[in-house]
N, C-alpha and C positions, 0 to 999 in steps of 0.2 A: 510342427515339431522342429526344434533346432538341434543339429548334430554337433555344433561347436559354438563357442562364444562369438566367433566371427559371424556365423550365421545369425545368431541372435541380434547382434548389433547391425547387421545388414538389413534385417527385417524383411527378408524376401524381396529385396529391391526397392522397398519403400522407406528406407532409412531416413532420407532427408525429410520427408513429410512427417514420419512418426516422431523422430527426435526433435525436430523443430516445434512440433505440437507440444511435446512434453516440456521443452524449454520455455515456450510462451506461457504455458500453464504455471510452471514454477515461478516465472517472473511475476505473474499476476498474484500468485499466492504470497510472494514476498512483498510486493509493492502495496497491496491493499492495506495491511495493518499499519505500514509506515504512513500511508496517506491519511488514514483515519486518525492516527496519533497526532500528526501535524495539524489536521483540521481541528481536533479537540483542543490542542494548545492555543491555536489562533482564536477560537471561540472563547476560551477562558481568559485570554489576554484582553479581548474586546470587552467582555463583561466586567473585568476588573477596572478597565478605563472608564466604563460607564458608571460604575459605582463611585469611583473617585470624583468624576465630574458631578454626580448628584450631591456628594458630600460637600464639594466646593461650592455648588450653587446654594445649598442650604446654609452653609456658614457665611456666605456672602450676603444673604438676605437678613441676617441678624443685625 
């Protein structure tokens, strides 16, 4: 039980460990969707380049 907000933020002497753990978790939760979106954009761009290359090859063979 915490008697004051200061006691809550001190976490019984383990504040550095507790709050750094929360901070790292928050960073991962923010970073993961951004990384997935970036990877998705790169995959879509690569597929679009491959489609354009295939169209170019087919047009060149005519």
